[in-house]
N, C-alpha and C positions, 0 to 999 in steps of 0.2 A: 534720516537713517545714515550712519557712517558708511563710506564707500568700502571700508575694510574693517576686519576685526583686528588685524595686527599689521603694522607697517614697521619693518626693521630698517632703521636709519643709520647710515654710516657718515660720520662727520669728518671734516679735515682735521689734521693735527692741531692747527691754530685756526679758530673759526674765521677771523677776519684777516687771514693771511694776504688777501689781495690788496688790503689797504695799508699793510705794514712793510717797511723796508727790512726784511729779514734775510740774512745770509745763512741759508740752511746748511751749506757745506756738503760734504760727501756722506751724509748720514743715510742716504738711500741709494747710493750708486750701485750697490750689489744686490738689489732686490727689484722685482718688476715695477713697483709703484714709485712715484716721485717722493720728494721730501715731505709732501703733504700727507703721506701715508694713506693714500686713497684706496688701498686694497682691503676690502672688508674680510672678516674672518670666515673660515669655512663653516663655522657654526651657524651663520645666517642661513645657509642653504639647508642644513639639517633641520633647524627650527621651522623654517618656512615650509619645508616638505612635510614635516610631521603634522603641522597644523592643517595644511591643505588637505592631506589624506584623511583628516578627521573632520572635514567639512567646514573649516574656517577659511575666510577670505584673507589671504596673507600676500604680502609682496615685499620686495627689497627696494630701498631707495638710497642710492649712493650719491648723497649730496656732494661729497668731495669731488667726484668725477664731474658732476654738473658744473661745479664752481671752477674747475680747472679747464673744462672744455669750452666754456663761454665766460669771458671776463665780465660780461654784463648780466650774467644770470642773476635773477632776483630770488635769493634764497627765501626771504620773508614771504614773498608772494606765493612761492611753492608751498611753504609750510602753512600758510593761511588756507590755501586751496584744498590740500589733501586732507581727508577726514578718516579717522580711525578710532575704534574704541580704545586701542592700546598702541602706544608708540614704544618700540624697543630700541635702545641705543647701545652700541657696544663701547665699553671702555676696557678693551682687552689688553693691548700693549700701552704702556704709560705715555708715549708721545701723543696720545689722544686726550690727555688730562684736561687740556683747555677746550678743544673743539667739542668734545662729547657733552660736557656740562653746559656750555653755551647754547648748544642746539637743544638740549633738554629744557633749558630756561625759556627759549624762544617758543618751543612747542607748547609748553604749559601756558604761556602768555596768550597764544591764539586758540588753544583748545583746553580750557580749564577743567572741563568735565571728562576729558580723556585721561587715561592712566599713562604716566610716563615712567618707564622702568629702564634700569641699566643692568648690564651683565658683562662678564668677561673676567680674566685673571686679575687685572688691576682693580676693577670694581669690587671683586671679592676681597682683595687685600685691604682696600680702603673703605669698606662698607660703612664703618662707624662714622668716619669723617664725612662721607657723602650724605648720609641720612641726617647727621647733626647740622651740617652747614649749608645744605642745598635742599630747602623745603619743597621745591618744585619736582623733586624726584620722589615718586610714590613708593617705589620698591626697588630692591637690588636682588638680582638672581645670583646665587652663590655656586661656586664649584665649576667643574668642567662638563657637567651633564645636565643641560637645562631644557632639553626637548620635552620630556614628560612634565617637569614643573611648569613650563610655559603653557602646555595644554591644560593642566589642572587649574592654573591661574585664570585662563580664559573661561573655563567652565564655572569658576567661582564668580566671575563677573557676570556671566550669563544668568546665573542663579541668584545674583545680587546677595551673595553671602561673603563674609570675610574669608580671606585665604588662609585660615588658621590651620588647615590640613594640607596645604601645598608645601611640598618639600623644597629645600634649597632656596629659601626666600627670606628676605628681611623686608618688613612692610610697616606702614603707619596705620594705627588703629586707635581711635579714641584719644588722640593726642599723645600716644605712646609709640615707641618703636619696638616691634616684636620680631624676634629672630627664631625661625623654625629650624635652623641648623641644616647642615649638609648631611642628608640621610639617603639621598638617591645618588648612587655612584654606579654607573654601568660597568659590568665586568666582562662584557663581550660586545665588541663594536659591531657585530652582525645585527644587534638590536636597533641600530641607528639607520634611518632611511636617508640615502643620498639620491635625491632626484635631480640629476644634472640637466634635465630638460626644463626644469622649473623656470630658469631664467628666460628661456626662449618663450615659453607659453605666457609667462607673466608679462614679459616685454610686449608681446602681441596684444594682450588684453588691455594693458595700460597705455599702449602707444608710446612707450618711453624706453627705448633701447639704452640710451645713455645712463639712465638711472639704475640700470641693472648690470652695467659693466663691472667686472671685478676690479679693474684698474684702468687708467686713462688710455694706455697704449694697447689695450687688449685686442682691439679690432685689427691692429696691424700685426701684433705678435701674440696670438692667443695661446694661453697655457692653461691646461685643465689639471686640477688637483684631485688625487685620490688619497684619502687618509687610510693608512694601513694600521694605525695605532692611535690610541688616546692615552696619554701618559708617556713616560720615557724610562729607559733602563739606565741612563747615564746621569751623572751629577756634575754638569758644567757649572762652575761656581757663580757665574754672573747671570744665569738664566732662570727665569721663573718657571720654565717648562722642564726643569731637571727633576729627576725622580725624588730627590730630597725635598724639593719645593712642593711637588704634587702631594707628598705625604703630609707635609707640615701645613699647607694652606688649603688643600682641597680634599683631604681625607682619602686620597688614592694610595693604596698600599702597593699596587702592582699595575702595570700597563694593561689596557684592554685592547686586544688585537682584532682585526677584521680577517675572517677566514679567507684562504686563497680562492675559494669558490665565490665568495661575495665580491672580492676584488675583481675577479674575472667578469662578474655581472656588471660591475661599475664600468669596466673598460668597454664592454659591449654597448652599454647605454651611451657612453660618451661617443663611441664610434658611430652610433646612429645619428648623432647630432653634429659633431664637430670633426674637423680635420687637424686640429692643433696637437701639439705634443702633450703627452700625459706624464705628469710628474707624480711618482709614488712617494708620498710623504711618510717618512719613517724608514729606517734601515730594515730590509727584509731579513737580515740576519738576527734581529733582536729576539723573535719568538723562539728560536731554536727548534729542536725536535722535528727537523725536516720541513719546516714551514717554507723556506725558500725553494727547496727542491719540488715541493708540491705545487707551489705557485708557478714555477717555471715550466713544470711539466704541463700544466693547464694552458699556459701561454703558447707552448710549442705546438699543441694541438689546434689552438685557436688562430694563431698567426695574425694578431691584430694589425690593422692597416696603420694605425697611429704610431708615431715614434714614442718610445717609452724612456723616461729618464729615471734613473735609480739614485737614491740618496744613501750614502754610506757613512756611518759614524765610526766604524772601524774599517780599515782597508780590506776589501774582499780577497779571498784566497783564489789560487789559480783554478781550482775545480768549479767554484761558483761562477767565476767569470766565463769559463767555458760553457757552462749551462745557460747563462744569459745569452751568449752569442748564438747558441743553437736554438733558442726559444723565440727570439724576436728578430725581425728583419732590420730594424733600426733602433739603436739604443744609445743613451748618453749616461754619464756618471758624474756625480758631484760628491766631493770629499772635502771636509773642513778640517785640515790639520791644525789650524789656528796659529801655529808657530813652527819654524824649522827645528827648533830646539826641543828635543823630547822632554826635557825637564820642565820647561815652561808649559808645554802641551799637557803633561801629566798633572801639573799644578792646577791647570784650568779644568781638567776633567776628562781629557782624552789621553789614554795611556797606551801608546804603541810606538814602535821603533821607526826610524826613517827607512830602514831596510824593508820593513813590511809595506810602508807607504810606496816606496819606489818600485817594489816588485808588483804591487797592485796597479800602479799607473802603467807600467810596461805591459802587463797582461791585458789590461783593458784596451790599450791602443793596438796591441798586436792582434787582439781578437775582433777588431772592427768597430770599436766605439767611435761614433761620429765625432764626439768631443768628450774631454774629461776636464771638468772645472775644479780648481783648487781654491779654497778660500782661507786667507790668512787674516789675522786681526792685530790691531795695535791697541795697547792699554791693558795688557794682561799681567797677572801676578808674576814677578820675576823678570819681566821684559824691560830692558832699558833701550835707549836710542841705538846703541851699537847692535843689540840683538835684533831690533827691527831691520836695521841695515843688512844684517847677515841673512835674514829671511829672503830679502831680495836677491842676494848673491846665490843662495840655495836654489831659488826659483830659476835663476839664470842658468845654473848648472843643469837643472832638470830639462829645461827647454833645449839646451845645446845637446844633451845626451840623447834625448828622444827624437829630436828633429822631426816633430810631428806637425810643424806649422800651426795653423789655426785650430787643430784638433786638441791641443793642450793649452789651456788658458788659466794661468794663475792670476788671482786678484788679491788685493790687500786694501783694507780700509780700517778706520778706527772703530773700536767698540763704542757705538754712539747711537743716540745721544745719552742713553741712561743705562746704568746698571739696574737690572730689573728689581722691583720691589719684591720682597719675599725670597729672593735668591740667597745663597749662602753668604755672598759678599755683602749684600744689603743688610742682612741680619747680624753679621759679625765682621764689620769692616776692619776692625783692629787686628783680628786674627789673620786676615789676608793682606794686611798693610795697605788698605785703601783709605782714602779720605773722601767722605761724601759731603756734598754741598747742599743736599736737600733730603729730607726724611719724610715729610708730609705731602699729601696730595696738593695742598695749597702752595707749598714751596716749589713743587715741580711745575705747577701752572705758571708761577712767576718766571721760572727759568725759561720756559718755552717762549716767553715774550722777549727774551734778551735778543738783541739784534744780530749777534754773531754766534755761530755754532760752537765756537770755543767756550763762550760763557754759558751756553746751554748745557754742556756736559755736567752731569751730576756727580762726577768723581774725578779723582786723580790718584796716582799710586805712589808708593815710596820710590819707585824707579823712574817715573815720569810724571811731571806736573802737567797742567793743562797746556801750557805753551809748548812743552816738549812733545806732547801727544799730537798737537796740531802740526808742529814742524816735522815730526817723524812720519805723519800721515802723508804729507805732501812730498817729502824727500823720498819716501819709499815708493810712492806712486810714480814719481819721475823715473826712478831706477827701474821699476818693473815695466813701465811703458817702453823704455828703451830696450830692455831685454826682450820683450815680445816682438818689437819691430826687428831686432837683430835676428831673431829666430824665425821670422816669417809668420808669426802668429797675428801680426797686425801689418797693414800696409804702412809704408813710410809716411804717406799723406795723413792717414788716420792718427798715427803716432805724433806727428807734428801738431795736429789740432789739439790732441789731448795735452801735450806739453805746454802749448800756449795757454790753455785753460787753467792748468795747474799753477803756472806762474802768475796768471792774473788773480787766481784765488789766493795765493800766498800774499800777493801785494795788497789785495783787498782786506785781508785780516790785519795787516799792518796799518792800513788807512783807518780801519774800524777802531782799532785800539787808540789811535791818535784822536779820532773824532770823539770817542767817549771821554777823553781827557781834556777836550777843548772847552772854551768858554761857553759855547752854545752847542752842546752835543746834538740836539734835535736837528738843527739846521745843517750841521756837518754830516749827520747820518742821512738826511734827506737828499743831499747832493750825491750820495753814493748809491741811491736806490736802484737806478737802472743797472749799475754794475752788479749789484747783488742778484737782481732778477735774472741776468744772463748767466749766472753761475750756480743756478739751483740744481742742475743735473749734469751728469757726465763730467765730473771734476777729476776724480782720481782714475777714471777710465772712461772709454766711450761706452755708454750704457747699452748700445746695440751689440756690444760684444756678448751680452747675455742672451741674445736672441737665439732660439732654437729653430724657429720656423722660417721657411722661405715663402709661405703662403699666408695671406691674411685671412681674417674671419670671413671676408666676403666670398671666399671659395667654399665656405661651409653653408652659406645661406640656403641653397636649394635643398641640401641634405637636412638642415635644421627645420625648415618649413615643412618638408615632407614628413619628418618624424613627428612634429607637433600636430600635424593634421591627423596622423594615425593614432595620436594619443599615447605614444611610447613613453 
């Protein structure tokens, strides 16, 4: 009898990354995970929670974290050992195009009688290619709402009947591929169960904490996510999660929001297990109709112990900032202006003035925000190298004007590695004056194996080619690093370390290009292997600048164990 009914497996971006000399570059410097993209999607938690509450034995297995945490970790031994009726693998963001399918193949090799299924944004977009070219995949789950479809799929397996009535699924039957279509689209996020203690209880049952970690560094810097929305109100042109993409690819006409009351329940639940910062995914301004005011009123009464981080797609106005300051004891804010140039910003899908941005930053800092993070990008429509340089100068002026030290932290990185499939740019590159180097899933799998992140990029623009994007990324990072040191946002020692790494990374790209043109590219690349490995993280900034917490997960262990024993 299998140990589990469903095991949700998260693969690394490139399956055999430990054996390859890959220079990942700054593709993940501004997110919690490493360039292996070991952070599994929040949907793992909701699917596992939904099945567990309906009597099915489910767990999460983060293979990517295991492989990062232990260089000698035997992936094949783990996959031979674990048994389940169904293995679900995410192919959500396209950087997993290689690893997810390689792990699917491996699982089918060792468990031919188990069902191997894929799901996620990219799996939905490329379902035809997956089912045609990868026979070890038994089914693909479509769309953004797969909790109920997975439950119905499990029931069909239990009843030994074809999944012909399971919504949101493509499957094999009688030698044919059958598509049931996307018919299940939740309209209210309150209908989705978020069991944040599942990781704790499942880790205890399986004696495998590492395999449940959301990302490698989570124990040192725990961050807890609460999703306030499924879908989006904005149309950023390179993003598969934009509202236009949701409508086109997933049948979602409008976002589904989680009520303020449910968000408060989520915060309470997290508070019972963890001391980490809580990040509210989605701008609380999106729903309108007093949503933010209602949520903040509830928070003011609750006074959660955890730090709360707010994400803003549009700069918040003074009255909203004031309400936040009165509602929680400790808060942070993240805003992604993308560019200092309002025209570039608007072309990308964010349409607001610099005056609105600067006013919001000032209000947030004046109202007691512990930190305000700003995220800028390189590789945007209408952005040339001079424009990227001006973004750094603009950030410098902000830092000098606010004089907030480490409480104001601007970051800049390339749009990397891929323009999302299904996004407006991917669908109409000529209209946005982009050139794409890959269109199919197979072509992206090949790109991921290129040794340098420059050659992994699936795009360039009319205003910047690949070489210019790479050069602008490093040049802007150097300028911003110096600006932060000058403003006291970074210590001089930290800034000097980042500067050395940026210069090493720039030199490595030059050596990489020379190696690829040499008589024996493989030998030349092999000689650079150790250099690449040392530059996989903290290239354009010190990754620890992103840390919100001063306390590690170990401070939460007594609380988490107590809550698990009480069955919260």
